[in-house]
C-alpha positions as a printed Julia matrix, in Angstrom:
82×3 Matrix{Float64}:
 -11.42  -25.26   14.0
 -12.81  -21.73   13.88
 -11.15  -18.37   13.75
  -9.54  -17.91   17.16
  -9.21  -14.66   19.05
  -5.44  -15.11   18.94
  -5.46  -15.39   15.15
  -7.8   -12.41   14.89
  -5.49  -10.25   17.04
  -2.41  -11.37   15.11
  -4.1   -10.61   11.78
  -5.25   -7.22   13.05
  -1.75   -6.35   14.22
  -0.21   -7.44   10.91
  -2.73   -5.35    8.96
  -2.03   -2.29   11.13
   1.73   -2.75   10.67
   1.34   -3.07    6.9
  -0.84    0.05    6.62
   1.64    2.01    8.77
   4.55    0.84    6.58
   2.55    1.8     3.48
   1.92    5.35    4.69
   5.53    5.78    5.82
   6.8     4.55    2.44
   4.45    6.98    0.65
   5.67    9.92    2.72
   9.36    9.01    2.43
   8.88    8.24   -1.3
  10.59    4.91   -0.77
   9.94    2.72   -3.78
  12.12   -0.01   -2.27
  10.06   -0.1     0.95
   6.82   -0.32   -1.03
   8.19   -3.17   -3.13
  10.06   -5.05   -0.38
   7.88   -4.49    2.7
   4.34   -3.72    1.58
   3.29   -4.88   -1.88
   3.02   -8.37   -3.27
   5.02   -8.98   -6.49
   1.86   -8.68   -8.58
  -0.91   -6.19   -7.76
  -4.53   -6.1    -8.92
  -5.8    -2.51   -9.1
  -9.39   -1.37   -9.47
  -9.68    2.39   -9.14
 -12.69    2.56  -11.46
 -15.0     4.12   -8.83
 -12.45    6.88   -8.09
 -10.61    7.58  -11.33
 -12.35    5.66  -14.06
 -10.55    3.24  -16.28
 -10.44   -0.51  -16.15
  -9.17   -2.86  -13.47
  -5.69   -4.11  -14.22
  -2.8    -6.14  -12.91
   0.67   -4.64  -12.59
   3.99   -5.32  -10.9
   4.8    -3.93   -7.48
   7.75   -2.0    -8.88
   5.67   -0.37  -11.62
   2.95    0.67   -9.19
   5.44    1.93   -6.57
   7.04    4.17   -9.22
   3.58    5.45  -10.19
   2.75    6.26   -6.57
   6.07    8.1    -6.27
   5.15   10.13   -9.37
   1.7    10.91   -7.93
   3.33   12.39   -4.83
   6.09   14.24   -6.71
   4.26   17.61   -7.02
   4.32   17.92   -3.24
   7.41   18.91   -1.31
   6.15   16.93    1.7
   3.26   14.6     2.42
   1.91   13.32    5.7
  -0.48   10.39    5.77
  -2.1     9.8     9.14
  -3.54    6.47   10.22
  -6.1     6.57   13.0
């Protein structure tokens, strides 16, 4: 059985929902939403091309707190998904 159009559309919708939830959680600085609704319990990060460093694995809670800290200098943020 191949990849059906129904499965493709369902996957696409789920991905769009997840990305929207991610951006909303960033902008509302909601660590609990990132941990409970977006991230898996364990996250593999590889930001080497952008920020240098080595790929690593971390917990969703640790990374959500880090993202919150990254956004803390800004009074407001607005991520837009097109």
